[in-house]
Structures are given as C-alpha cells and as structure tokens.
MARFIMI-507072 format. One line per field, with one value per residue (C-alpha): x, y, z; residue in three letters; residue number from 1. Coordinates in steps of 0.02 Angstrom, whole numbers, plus 50000, padded with zeros to 5 digits. Layout:
! MARFIMI-507072
X	[X,...];
Y	[Y,...];
Z	[Z,...];
res	[ALA,...];
n	[NUM,...];
! end
This chain:
! MARFIMI-507072
X	[54799,54770,54866,54988,54963,55143,55037,55006,55205,55240,55126,55186,55375,55339,55251,55382,55531,55416,55458,55635,55650,55545,55677,55820,55745,55750,55925,55999,55895,55822,55678,55595,55443,55278,55191,55108,55263,55257,55404,55409,55552,55609,55506,55326,55295,55357,55237,55120,55123,55158,54979,54899,55007,54971,54772,54810,54909,54769,54651,54793,54883,54763,54755,54889,55013,55003,55016,55172,55265,55246,55379,55484,55474,55540,55684,55747,55719,55817,55942,55964,55913,55939,55841,55779,55678,55643,55579,55459,55402,55345,55259,55164,55145,55069,54945,54909,54898,54745,54661,54646,54577,54430,54419,54452,54328,54171,54219,54254,54080,54067,54212,54412,54434,54314,54393,54591,54532,54444,54581,54706,54626,54647,54809,54888,54835,54886,55049,55091,55068,55145,55281,55326,55328,55437,55566,55564,55487,55382,55243,55348,55312,55131,55041,55181,55185,54969,55004,55126,55030,54897,54965,54987,54832,54756,54892,54833,54638,54671,54787,54683,54543,54621,54685,54483,54425,54571,54540,54341,54414,54439,54548,54661,54644,54685,54848,54900,54859,54970,54862,54724,54799,54830,54650,54563,54568,54507,54363,54278,54265];
Y	[56174,56149,56245,56119,56067,56004,55816,55836,55881,55730,55614,55699,55656,55467,55435,55508,55405,55255,55283,55271,55133,55022,55012,55032,54874,54784,54841,54806,54670,54568,54441,54397,54278,54350,54196,54047,53992,54143,54285,54461,54570,54666,54833,54755,54815,54971,54994,54928,55055,55179,55169,55178,55322,55388,55404,55454,55608,55663,55672,55774,55870,55875,55773,55910,55901,55700,55724,55835,55701,55568,55644,55701,55532,55458,55597,55542,55347,55396,55465,55346,55177,55087,55180,55032,55004,55210,55226,55071,55131,55304,55212,55091,55222,55355,55239,55166,55350,55365,55215,55261,55434,55338,55242,55332,55488,55414,55300,55439,55482,55339,55350,55336,55174,55059,55225,55161,54961,55006,55104,54984,54829,54932,54994,54837,54752,54903,54935,54756,54694,54865,54858,54691,54699,54838,54803,54600,54584,54436,54399,54266,54376,54431,54307,54387,54557,54564,54475,54538,54725,54643,54637,54804,54848,54726,54795,54967,54944,54830,54964,55121,55040,55009,55179,55269,55155,55196,55399,55381,55382,55566,55537,55455,55574,55734,55644,55621,55758,55660,55514,55662,55720,55552,55495,55671,55578,55411,55471,55527,55352];
Z	[54681,54842,54987,55058,55246,55326,55322,55125,55092,55200,55128,54954,54997,55030,54877,54776,54849,54814,54643,54663,54784,54701,54575,54673,54781,54608,54575,54753,54804,54621,54671,54854,54878,54897,54971,54894,54814,54694,54664,54623,54591,54769,54727,54732,54898,54875,54718,54815,54942,54828,54758,54954,54954,54792,54870,55019,54936,54826,54987,55053,54933,54798,54615,54559,54676,54641,54441,54489,54599,54473,54365,54498,54569,54384,54355,54524,54501,54318,54414,54551,54487,54314,54177,54102,54240,54278,54118,54135,54297,54234,54069,54197,54338,54208,54151,54336,54356,54231,54266,54453,54407,54312,54452,54616,54579,54567,54720,54811,54855,54933,55057,55049,55074,54964,54834,54871,54852,54710,54614,54685,54597,54444,54489,54525,54358,54265,54341,54357,54147,54084,54202,54190,53978,53978,54135,54086,53918,53997,54127,54229,54402,54350,54489,54619,54567,54579,54760,54846,54804,54838,55010,55040,54986,55146,55244,55220,55245,55419,55468,55428,55493,55657,55686,55610,55783,55902,55835,55882,56051,56106,56232,56107,55984,56104,56149,55976,55857,55714,55730,55708,55577,55476,55493,55425,55250,55308,55410,55259,55219];
res	[MET,LYS,ASN,LEU,SER,LEU,SER,GLY,VAL,VAL,VAL,LEU,ALA,LEU,TYR,VAL,SER,THR,ILE,PRO,ALA,ALA,ASN,LEU,ALA,ILE,VAL,TYR,ILE,GLY,VAL,LEU,PRO,VAL,GLY,PHE,GLY,TYR,ALA,ALA,PRO,ALA,GLY,VAL,TYR,VAL,ALA,GLY,LEU,ALA,LEU,ILE,LEU,ARG,ASP,VAL,ALA,ARG,GLU,LYS,ALA,GLY,ARG,GLY,ALA,VAL,LEU,LEU,ALA,ILE,PRO,VAL,GLY,THR,VAL,LEU,SER,TYR,LEU,MET,ALA,ASP,PRO,ALA,LEU,ALA,VAL,ALA,SER,ALA,PHE,ALA,PHE,ALA,LEU,ALA,GLU,GLY,MET,ASP,PHE,ILE,VAL,TYR,GLU,PRO,LEU,ARG,LYS,ARG,GLY,PHE,LEU,ILE,ALA,MET,VAL,GLY,SER,ASN,ILE,ILE,GLY,ILE,ILE,VAL,ASP,SER,LEU,ILE,PHE,LEU,GLN,PHE,ALA,PHE,GLY,SER,PHE,ASP,TYR,LEU,PRO,GLY,GLN,ILE,LEU,GLY,LYS,ALA,TRP,MET,THR,VAL,ALA,ALA,VAL,VAL,ILE,LEU,THR,LEU,LEU,ARG,ARG,ILE,ALA,THR,ARG,ARG,ASP,VAL,VAL,ASP,ARG,SER,ARG,TRP,LEU,ARG,LEU,LEU,MET,ASP,SER,SER,ARG,LYS,GLY];
n	[1,2,3,4,5,6,7,8,9,10,11,12,13,14,15,16,17,18,19,20,21,22,23,24,25,26,27,28,29,30,31,32,33,34,35,36,37,38,39,40,41,42,43,44,45,46,47,48,49,50,51,52,53,54,55,56,57,58,59,60,61,62,63,64,65,66,67,68,69,70,71,72,73,74,75,76,77,78,79,80,81,82,83,84,85,86,87,88,89,90,91,92,93,94,95,96,97,98,99,100,101,102,103,104,105,106,107,108,109,110,111,112,113,114,115,116,117,118,119,120,121,122,123,124,125,126,127,128,129,130,131,132,133,134,135,136,137,138,139,140,141,142,143,144,145,146,147,148,149,150,151,152,153,154,155,156,157,158,159,160,161,162,163,164,165,166,167,168,169,170,171,172,173,174,175,176,177,178,179,180,181,182,183,184,185,186,187,188,189];
! end
C-alpha cells in the first residue's frame, strides 16, 4: 500500500463517508427527481460521487487503501443507516468495485479521465442493478439511478477539466497549492 499523503487521507475519508451518506439520504429523504421525468432513491447523487471519489482515491492512496475503505464505509453505514440498505449497498459496492478494477486498470494507461468515465459507466450499471434488486426487490428506479449517477460523472469531468485548465496557468497554480494537489491525479490523464 502507498504511503498516504494528506490529500490521500482526505479523499479516502470523503469516499468512506459517501457510503453511509447515500444510505442515510434514502432513509431520511426518500426519492428525488433526477430529470426527464425519472426519480431515484435520494442516495443516487452521493453514490455517483462515490464512484468518482473511488477513482480519485485509487490515484491518491492506492488500490489497497480503497479496498480497505469499502468495508469501513459499509460498517459505518450499517451502524448509522438501515441495515438492509447497508447490506445491499455493500454487495453493490463490492461487485461494482470488482468491475471497476477490470475496466479502470487497462484504461488508466490512456488517461485518468478516460479511465474514470469508462469505469463509471460499468460501475453505474452494476451498482444500480445490484443495489435496486437487493434494497427494493425491483428495477422501477433503474432509469433514474443510471441518470442520477451519470449526472455526477458528467459534472466531475467538467469540473476536473476546468481545474486542469486553470492549473496550467502557473500564476494561478503557484498561488493555489490545494488546487495543485487536487490536480496531481488528473494531470496524468
């Protein structure tokens, strides 16, 4: 496992927090509209963010740290949210993470953003199918789940692209150390 930098610890903490946060959103908020007339359980945006943070955490902290973070987030979710949602979430995250390894690793050679988008496409589908089946016993929210998570991926690509453009301006990067730390992982792609 990599030596963890401060940015790696922060990204891992954010990633771990998304797992129980997604389940808490479902418990306390319920269902939200996601666009085009579709709805999804409220944790959909947080789950979409988790897919992105997982890839950033892999860049900043390494695969081993991410694999350790999944059960930590699952236990927190189990303690804080509905246990049935935590179990469904854990199973979905575990399968989506496995698929992510299969897709992300070969694509990483082509760049971080390409690997993130490719693995997120697979992760969105696998996570949504497994979670909805185990948590609700139906696929009624499948279009909304896919759309909500896709919005998060699109937003991440736009934000990371803009940050990379800003970071290429040395005068801005020199005055913004946090921006440089954030962009270290996305400059490779």
